[in-house]
N, C-alpha and C positions, 0 to 999 in steps of 0.2 A: 695639523690642519692641512698643510700642503700635501703631505703624503697621502692622506685619505680623501681629499676633496679637490684642492686646487690643481694638483698634478694632472688629474684626469681632465679637468676643465681646460687647462692649457693644451694638453694633448689633442683634445677634440677640436679646439679652435685653430691651433697652428697646423694640424694635419689637413683640415678642410681648406684653410687659406693656402697651404703649400700645394695641394692637389689642384686648386683653381689656378694659381699663378704659374705652376709648372706644367699645366695641361698641354701647351704647345710642344714642350720638350718631350713629354710622354708620347705624344702623337708621332713626332719625328723619329724618336728612338724605336718605337713599336714598329713603324714601317721599315726602318733601317734593318732591324733585327729579323723581321719577317723574311726578307729576301736573303740576308746573310746566312740565316740558319737553314737554308735550303728546304723550306717547307716544314721545319720542326716547330714553328710557332715562335712568338716573341716573349711568351711568359712561361715561367717555371713555378709550379706549386709543389709543396711538400708538407707532410705532417710534421709538426713540431710541438713540443710541450710548452704550454703557457703557464700562467699563474696557477699555483697549486697542482701543476702537472696536467691541467686540462689541455687536450689535444686540439690544435687548430691548424688551418692550412695557410702557411706562409706564402707570400707572393713575391717573386723576384723577376727581373728581366732575364730571359734565357740567353746565355752567351755562348752556348755550344750547339752543334748540330747533333742529330741522332744517328750519325753514320756508324755502320757496323762492319765487322770483318766477315770473312767467308763462312764462319761458323754461327753467324747471327749474334755475336757478342759485340757490345758497344766498344768502339775504339777507345784507346786511352784518352783521358781528358785533354792532354796537351795537343793531341791530333784533332780533337773535335772543337777546340776553342778557336773561334774565328777571329780575324783581324778586327772586325767591328766589336766583337765581344771583348777582346783584350782592351780596346779603348774604353768601352763602357765600364769595365771593371776598374781600369786605372783611374777613372774619374769617380769611382764609387757610385755610378748611376744605376748599377744593377740592384741596389737596395731601395731605390725610389718607390717602386710599387708597394713596399711595405707601409707606406703612408696610408694605404687603404686598410691594412691590418690595424694601424693605430686608430684610424677613424672608427672602425668597427668595435674597438675595445679589446682586440686580441693581444695587441702590443702597446708599448709606450714609445715615445720618442727616445727616451733614455732608460736604459735598464740592461741586465745581463743578456747577451746574445742567446737566442733559443737554439738548443742543440737537437740532435736527433733522438727520437723517442726510444729507439731500441737499446739505448744505453742507460735508461732511467733505473732499471732494476739493479744495476751494480753501483749506483751512487750511494755513498754513505749519508748519514743524517746531516753532517756538516755541508756536504756538497749539494744536497737537496734544498738547502736554505736559499739558494739563489732563485728558487721558484716561489719565494714568498712575495715577490713583486712581479708585475708584468714584464716580460722580456722586451728588450729595446732594439732600435735600429743601430744605436751606438751606445757605448757604456764606459764605465770606469776602467775595465780591463782593456778595452779597445784603444783608449788614449794613453795607456801605459804599457805598450808593447805590441798590441794587436796580433800580428802573425809571427812575432819573434820571441814570445815568452811561452814557457811550458804551460800545459793545460792545468796542472796543479796550482801554478801561480795565478792563472786566470781565475780559478775558482776562489782562491783566497781574496782576490780583488773584487770579485762579484759579491761575495758575502760581506766584505767591507762596505760596499755600496749599499747593500740592504740595511746594514746597521747605521749608516750615516746619511741616508737619503734625505736631502733637503733641497730647497730652491737654489741655494748658492752652489751646492755640489753639482746639480744639474746644469746650471749656467756655466760652470767651469768646464764641464764635459763638452757642452755645445761649442764653446770657444776653442777648446783644444781640438775637437773634431774638425772644425772649419780650418784651423791652422794645418792639421795633418793632410787634409784633402788639398788645400792650396799648395802646400809644400811637397805633395806627393810622397808623404812619409808613411811607412808601415803599410803600404798597399801591395798586396801580393796577387798571385794568379788564382786565388780561390782556395777552397778546402779548409778555411780557418774555422768552420763550424763542425768539422769532423773531430771526433775524440780519439786521442791516442791512448788506448787502454793501458799500456805499460806505464805511460807517463803519469796516469792517475793512480797507479798502484792497485789496479783492479784485477790483475791476473788471478790472484789467489781466490778472490771472491767469485770470479767467473767459474773457476774449477770447482769450488765448493757448491756453487749453484748447479752446475752440470751433474755433479755426483748425487746431490740431493734429489734432483729431478730425473736422474738416470738418462742424461742426454750424452750421446757419444759425439766425438769430434768428427 
């Protein structure tokens, strides 16, 4: 009952309440980033796979400029990350706009983190099981290593969550997330949503796919 009904009710109620209560913070951070990002805007959107692989646009605070080199290529992330952006990330505030995704039903407060869609075709059946539920702002994998455990382990934790989803598991994740943010634990400079292909053991599947579809390197 919780998984199929009350979880969505709680997500809808708490996301709306959080958006209203945090609106002053949203406003201040938006203005702050607008100037810090040198005209690049305060928000970042990107396609991500949701429940059952349905693509949606995830919303985050933009923490980097769009500065480019002489060849028109974006500078490395470390050079584009602003001081304001670093503070926003260190406090995990860059994730706050995803409350809008939760309210819309694209995401849940708790669930596996949504990854990039270009990797979907190399996920095996076990790895795809993480998409049986809505992706979340925080999840079981994030409170058990976040940026410091291998992607293969994160997938195992994500599927464990799918199989054990309950009110009490979600409550534990919320409490651990609050603890991690307050203690500044497992908070990195970003990039945790990127997939390390070798780490997931996908290299052979990629090569097979390229040979089957006659794609050259």
